[in-house]
N, C-alpha and C positions, 0 to 999 in steps of 0.2 A: 326114167323120167324125169323131167328137165323141168318140172316148177315145184313148190313148196306145196306138201296136202301134210294138212297135222290128224294126230291120227285117232279125231273123233271123228272127220266129217264124209261123207259118201256120198264115192264119182263110178256110176253107174255104167257098166259097160258101154262101150262105141263112143260118148261120148271128145270131142276132140278140145284138147288146153293145152293155149301155146308156151310159151320156153316164159322161163321164168317170172310165169305171174303164182299168185300167189291165194290157198285153200283154208280159210284159221276153221277154229274146233267149231261143232254141226252145225257145219255147211250140206250144205245133199247139192251134187247134180246131176240134171236128168242124162240117159244117154245118148239122148239127141244134140243134144245143150252145142253148139258150134262158143269158144272163149277164146279171144285175141290174145297175144303177148305180153306180158306184165303189167298183168291184169290183181287186183284185189278183190277178194273174197272176203267180209271181213265176216265174227260170226253170225250165226243162223238164218247167212243165204239162206235160197232157196232160186235155184235156175230150173227154167224147164223144157219139156225137150225141144218144143222147138221156140227156141230162144240163140240169137248170135250177140253179143258182147265183144267189140270189138278194141283193138290194142290202149293197154294203157289205161283203161276203164277201171273206178277206184271204187267200190260196194260196197259203202259202212254196211253194220252189223243190223239184224234184223229183216229185211228186205227181201219181200220176194216178186221175182222176176219174170213173170210168169208165158203162157205162152201166147206168141205171134207179138213182142214184145226184141224191138232192134235197139241196140246202144252201140252209134256211130263212136270213133274214140275217140280217148280222152273226156268221157261222159263217168259225172261225182256224181252219185246216189249216192243222197245225208244220212243220218240212222235214217230207221224208221218209216222210209217218206215207200207213199203204196201205191202204184203197179195192177188197173183192172183187164180186164178183156174181153170179158160180157157185158152190154149195157145193159139189163134188163133183167139183173140176174133173178130166178127164183131156185130153191129150192127140186119143188113139186115136180119144174120143167125140163128134159133134156135142151141145152144150148151150146154145149161144143164144138155146134159145124155155125158157128154163129160173132166167133174168138172176130174178131177187130185189133183190123195190126193200129203198132200201137210205133211211132218209130220217131226217137231222141236222135239230135244231127251232133256233128260233131264239137267235143269242149263245151258242149252243155251246161251247166249243173241244174240240180235238182236237191231243192232244202230239207231237209227233216221234218220230220211228219208232213210229206206237202204229200197230195194224192196225184195224179197221170188220172185221167178217166181215160176207157180207149178207145179206140175213135184214133188218137191227135196227131202230128206232127208236132213238137217243139225242136223252131229253124237249130239253127251255126250259133255256138257260145248265148245262145240264154241262159238267162238266173230266173227263177222262180224260185220266190223266198219259203223261206220256214215253216208249213203246215197251208197255204199258197195249197186251192184247190185248181187246179189243169181242165175246163170240160169244150177248149177251142185250141184251132188251132197257134202256137205266137211264133210272128216274126225271129230273124235272126239279134240274136243280141238283144232282144226285146228282157225286160225286169219287170220279173210280174211278183205282186203278192193282192193279197186277202180271198176270202171266200165269196162269188169266184170271182177268182182273178179277173185282174189288174193289168195294163201294162203302168206304170210310171213313173217309165223308163229305161236307156237304155245302158245296154253295159261294155265293157271293155274289154278284149279275148283276153287282154292280161286280169279280168277281175274288178276294176274299179267302176262307178259308174256314172257313164260322163255328158261332163254339162251342154246336153242339146235337148229343144223341145218334143215332146213328141211327133212333136207331125212338124214337117211344113222344109224348110233348106235351110241349113247350116253345118255348119263341119268344127272338129274337137279332137283334141291329141288328147291320149294317153300317157299322164305322167311317168308313165316306169317306167317304157318301153316304145315310147317318142313315136309311134303311129296317130295318122286323122287320118278319125271316122269322119265321113258325110252323107249328114239326112238330105234326101230327093221323096219329100211325098213321104212316108209311111216307110220307109226301107232305107236301111242303115249299111254301108256301104266299110268296106276296112280299104282305105286308100291303098294301092300297090303306089310302090317303090319304081322308079325308070333305075 
């Protein structure tokens, strides 16, 4: 075993777990899960069978990652945030064949107690504030807050808010990394250095 597993954690046969991952107290990983390298699963995390978790993700305490959720590299899931996989659940109606795919792209942050309604894609390095409810796709680098969530700004890959309008034209530097971000319409991109 090339990862850490707390004695109270349950990892079902067949689960794939990458090197240097850390699986803490009372975690349950189902047998079909695929977990990358250097991942941290905090206390009381559940990982379903049809789940892919990329390298270097951090999933804080009390998060359930249900079937049909994919986390790309470096996603942060804050404490007690919520994923769903059925859009209109009922106890008396079987809907396991109606799971909707949810994709969280590279470097995104999902704040504490936020809710991600199934079927959405959250763009690269997007930042979802604590308690927000996401019910539609989120652009790369967008800063989202509220219920339902609305975009209030743009974030750098470093995790700092950029001084840019929500749409239009412009550019802004990240004070920490020196990278420049360019806004065109309602799309933000990190400028590639030549």
